[in-house]
N, C-alpha and C positions, 0 to 999 in steps of 0.2 A: 504494500500500500504506500503510495507516494506521500511524502511529508510536504504538505502545502505551505508550511511555515518553517523554512530551513533555519537550523540553529547556527550555522556558521556565519561569520560577519558578512554583511552585504558588500558586493563590489562597489567601486567608486561610481559606476554608472547607475546604480540602483537609486530609486527615489529617496529623498531625504528622510522620510518617515521610516523606511526600511533600514537605512544606514544608522539611524539613531535608536533602533530597537535595543533595549537594555540587555546587557550580557550577564547580569546576575540580579537576583531578587532585590538587593539593596539599591539597585539603580532604577527600579520602578518608581515612578513619580505619582504622588497623589493617593496611593492606596496603602499607606503605612499602617492603617488600622488593621489590615490583613497581613501584610508582609513583614511588619515589625516583629521584634522578639516576643511581644505579648499578643500578637495577632494570631488568628486561627491558622493561617498558612505558615507563619513563622514558627509556631509551636510544632506543627506537623513535620516541618523540615528539620527542626532541631532533634526531634525524636527519630527521624529517619523513616517514617511511615506515613503514607498518604492514604486518606479515605476518599471515596468518590465524592465529587462536589459539582455544584452548578454555580458558575460565575455569572451573576446577574448585574448588569450595569449598562449605562448609555454607550453609544458608539464612541470609539476613540479613547477608552479609559484604561486599556492595557490587558484585556481579557486573554487575547492570544499570546501576548508576551509572557504573562504569568504562567499559563499552561506549559509553554515550552520550557521556561526556566524551572518549573517544578520538576519536570522529568530529569533535567540536568542535575538538580540539587540532590536528588535521591537515587540517581543512577538507574532510571527506568528507561526502557525503550520508548521512544516517542513516535506516535502515529497520529496523524491529523486527517480528518475528513470534514467536509462541509455538507450539512443537510440540504443545502440548495442544489448541489451537484451529485449527491450520492443517493443510492437506493438500497434495497434489500440485498442485492448481490454484493455490493461493496461492503456492507456490514458483515455479511457471512464470511467474506474473504478476510476481513480484518480480524474477526474473532478466531477463524481457523489459524491464521498466522500467529496470533497472540497465544493460542493454546500450544502451538508447536514450540514457540520460544519459551513458554512456561515450563515445558518438559526439560528444557536445557538450563533451567534455573534463572531465566531472565523474564521479569515481569514487564508488562506493557502499560503505558499511560495512553489511553485513547482519548484524544481531544476531538470533540464534536462541536464545530462552530454552527451557530444558528440552530441549536438542537430543538428549539420550539417548532421548527418547520417539519420535523418528523411527526407523522400522525400517531394516534394513540396505540394502534397495533404495532407500528414500528418501534415505538418507545418500549412496549412490552418485550420486544426482542432483546433488549439490553439486559433484562433482569437476571437470567441465569448466569451470564458471564460476569456480571457485577457481584452477584452473590457468592460464586465459587472462587472469586479472586483472579479469574483469567485476565481481566483488565481492571485498571483503576480508571473510572470514567470521569473526565472533566468536560462538562458541557458549558457552552457559552451562549447567553441569550440576552437580548435587549428587552424582552417581554417578561411580564410578571409570571414567574413559574407557577404560582397558584392557579392561574388561568390556563396556561399553555402546556404544562407537563402533568402526566397522570400521577395519582396519589401513590401508586406502587413504586414508581421511580423516585419520587420525592422522599419516600420513607427510607430509601437506601442511599441517599446522597445529602450532604450538607448544602444548604443554599448560602452562598457568600455574596454579599452585596458590595459592588464596587461603586465608589462615589464619582459623581460628575467632577471633573477637574476644576478646581477653583482658580482664581486669578494668580495666586502665588505659584501653583503647580504649572500653569501654562507659561508663566514668566520664566520658570526654570527650563522648560522645554525650548523656549526661544533662545535662552543663553546657550544651551547645548547646540542648537542649530547654528548659531553664530560661531561657536568654536569649531564646529565641523566644517563650515564654509570659509573660515579664516577671515571673517570681517563682520562688521555691524550691519544690521538691516538698515536700508535707506529710508528711515522714518523719523519724524519728530517724536518727542516724548508723548505728546497727546495722541499721535497716530499709532504709536506702539500700543498704548492702552486701548485704543479703538480696535486694533487688530485682535488683541486678546479677548475683548468683549465679544467680537464678532464670531469667535469660535464656539461660543455657547457650551463650554466645557468639553469640547471634542479635541483631543490632542492631535489626532491624525489630520483633521481638517486644518488646524492651526499650522502644522508643519507643511502641509501642501500649499497653503497660502504664502508661507515664508519662502518656500522654494520658488514660487512664481516671482516673488519680489527679487530674490537673488538673481534669477535668470534675466529679468528685465533690466535690473541695475540702473534705475533713473539717476541722472546726473546730480540732482538736488534731492535732499530728504523730502519725502511726501508728508503733507499735513493731512488731517483726518478727511477733509473733503476730497482731496486728490486721491487718497487711498480708497475711499468709497467708490469713486469713479472708475478706478482701475480693477478692483476686486469685487466679486459678488459676495454679498452677505449670506452666511449660512442660515437656512430656514430653521425655525425652532423645531425641536423634536416633538412630533405630534402625529398621532395616527387616529383617525376618527372612530375606529372600532377597537382601539386598544387602550391600555391603561392610562396613557397621557390624557386622553379625552375624558375619562371618568374622574381622574384626579382633579382636573381643572373645573369641571362642572360641579364636583363636590365642593371644591374650595369657593366657587362663586356662590353656591346655594348657602353655604354656612356663613360666608361673609354678609350676605343679605340678612340671613336669620339673626346674625349677631349685631346688626345695625351698624356695620362699618362700611359706609359708602365709598371710602377711598379704596379699600381692599377689593370691594365688590366691582368697582369700575376697572381696577387693574386686571382682575381675572377675566372679566368680560372682554377687555381689550386683548388680553393674551389669546383668548380663543378666536377672536376675529382675525388677528394678525396671523395666526396659525392656519387659517382657512376654514374655520368652522362655519356651517350654514347658519345664517342669521335666523332662519325660521325655526331651527332646532332650539336656539337660545330663546326665542319668543315663546315656544311651547313650554320650556322650563320655567320661565319667569311667570307665565300665567299660572303654572302649578304653585309656584312660591306664593303668589298673591292669594290663592285659595287656601293653601296649607298653613302658611306661617303668619298671615295677617288677618285673613278672613274678615269678620265683621268689626274688628277693631278699627278698620278703615275701609269701608265698602268701596271707596273710590280707587283702591289699589287695582282691583280687577279691571275696572273701567279704563284706567291708565294703560294697563298692559294690552288690552284689546285695541285701544286707540293707537298704541305704538305698532301693533300688527297691521292695522289699516294704513297707517302712515308709511310703513315699510313696503306694503303691497303697492302703494301709490307711487312712492319715490324710488324704490329699489336701492341698491348699493352704489356708492357709499353714503348718499345723503340720508337715506332712511335709517341708517344705523344710529344716527344721533337720537332719533325718537326712542329706539330700544335702550340706548344709554340713559336717557332721561327716565324711562320706566324703571331701570335698575336702581337709579338713585332714589326714585320715589319709594320703591319697596324697601330699600335699605334704611331710609329715614322714617318709615311709617311705624306706628305702634304695632307690636306683635301680639298675636293671640292664636293658640291652637285649640281654642274651645270648640269651634265649629268642626274642626278636623276630628277631635276626640269624640264629639257628640255623634257624628256620622258613623264612626266606627262602632260605637256602643249601640246605636240604633240597628246597624246591620247584624250585630250579634244577637240582639233581641229578635229580629225578624227571622233569623235562622232557627232560633230556639222555639219560637211560638208557632211556627208553621202557618196554618191557614185559618186563623181565627177571624171570624166575621166582625166587621165594624158594627157599632150599635145601629139598630134599625132606624132610629130617628134621623141619622145623617145620610141615609141612603136615598138616592133618587127613586122615584116611583113612576116610571113612564107608562106602566100598564095598570089596568084596573085590578088585576090579581095582586100585583105588588102593593097597591094601596090597601087592599083588603087584609093583607098579612102584616100591615103595620109599617111598611117602608115610608120614611119621611114623616111619620106621625109625631107631632110635638116638637118638630125642629124649630129652634130659635134662630131667627135671622139677626145676626149680631149688629149690623149697621143700624137696625131699628131699636135695639135694646138700649136701656139707660147706660150712659157712658160708652156706648158703642161696644159693649161687652156683655155677653150672656152668661159666661162662666159654665157653659154646658160641658158634660163629660163626653169626650170624643173617643175614649178607649174601648176596646172589645170588652164585653161583659165578663169574660173569663180572665181578664188581665187587669191588674191594678195600675193606676197611672205611674209612669216612670219619669225620671229626670235624666235626660241625656245631656242637654245643653246648659251649662252654667257660664254665663258671660263673665269675662274678666273685668277689671276695673280700669282698663286703659282705653283711650280713644273713644270711638263711637260705642263700644260695648258697654261703657259705663252708663250711657243713656238707655241702652237695651235692658241693663240690669234694673234700672229704676222702673222701667215699664213693666217688667215681669213681676217685680215686687208689688207694684200698684195693683196689677190684675189678681195676684194672689190674695192681697188684702180684700179686694172685692169678693172673691170667692168665699173667704172666711166670713165676711159680713153677711153674705147671703145664704150661709149655711150649706154651701155646695162643695165643701172640702171633704 
């Protein structure tokens, strides 16, 4: 099985990112929480024994380099495959070769890049070879293993999380790039900071951008605007059906619920910049208006639906401002889940009570027979009653009156609470409680 990630130093003609691949674990930048003496990987290497693991982290954070260096550190045979290009036949061949080497006393570290791309059945194929020690499996994924890998495989492997490279780690990478190229990048200090920010935590992307700058070699150092004109900015990591999507919509919802308009606006903008569909965001904020605000501010839902109409009328980007205003309205509105809880309680009662008939007096009687059996008899028409309130019992005869909705003391619900208390007082006065 070919090693797709060769361990020997890259030739001078190789891309800069390959030439700067670390040659030992202590050269890996930004993942010291794993590779340091007290980290999970550091401890395994010190003990001379590796367990199977899944390396989960964003692109360009060192997953491939760590896997290769792990094999070197504990003298394991290193075999690498990619789930993008490999199938069942490649896996069978890799396992057969690993078993042959195991008979000769040499264990194999099998590195599987993009392991989440193997389907569940293919993932099951790893299990016997991991269990009997034929291979030490090191999988790499940018996707949440909880969603993408089956439980049986996860139970046999540690999940180690690699961090997005921060500004300090990326600055170290640029320093190494300049040492490798024998000169400084043609950038002003502000442009250097802008280049680091543009990488969005991806070391490989940063080194590729640096390599382009070295190749072009402008006569004068570039400022941020000249750098932006020359290089394309990296798009944020975001996949509409993956974890990044759910993380950001969760953050937006919780910022709105927590009455933080600044954070809510930030996450809303993050999703738009990453390419989220505005109509998806509109559907979610309509849900927020109903779930988290409800009758504490009945205008919240009205504002959200008006934002939907404005977006339908204007489209992007002009209509996005209406959605932003709706987000701000929700974040600054009084919050109440009284209606949300009341609806849930009412549904539970509906399931438990089955098909109880409403009282006959509130049933319509469109036929003579229905009138004869008492439908509609004695119905009190509330608008004509004193105070516009009859206080009639609307519950099935077999069921005692229930209380599902208890309004809060914030916003418009405080007025609703006053109304309910007044009607209850009338019931008691008229002996209808």
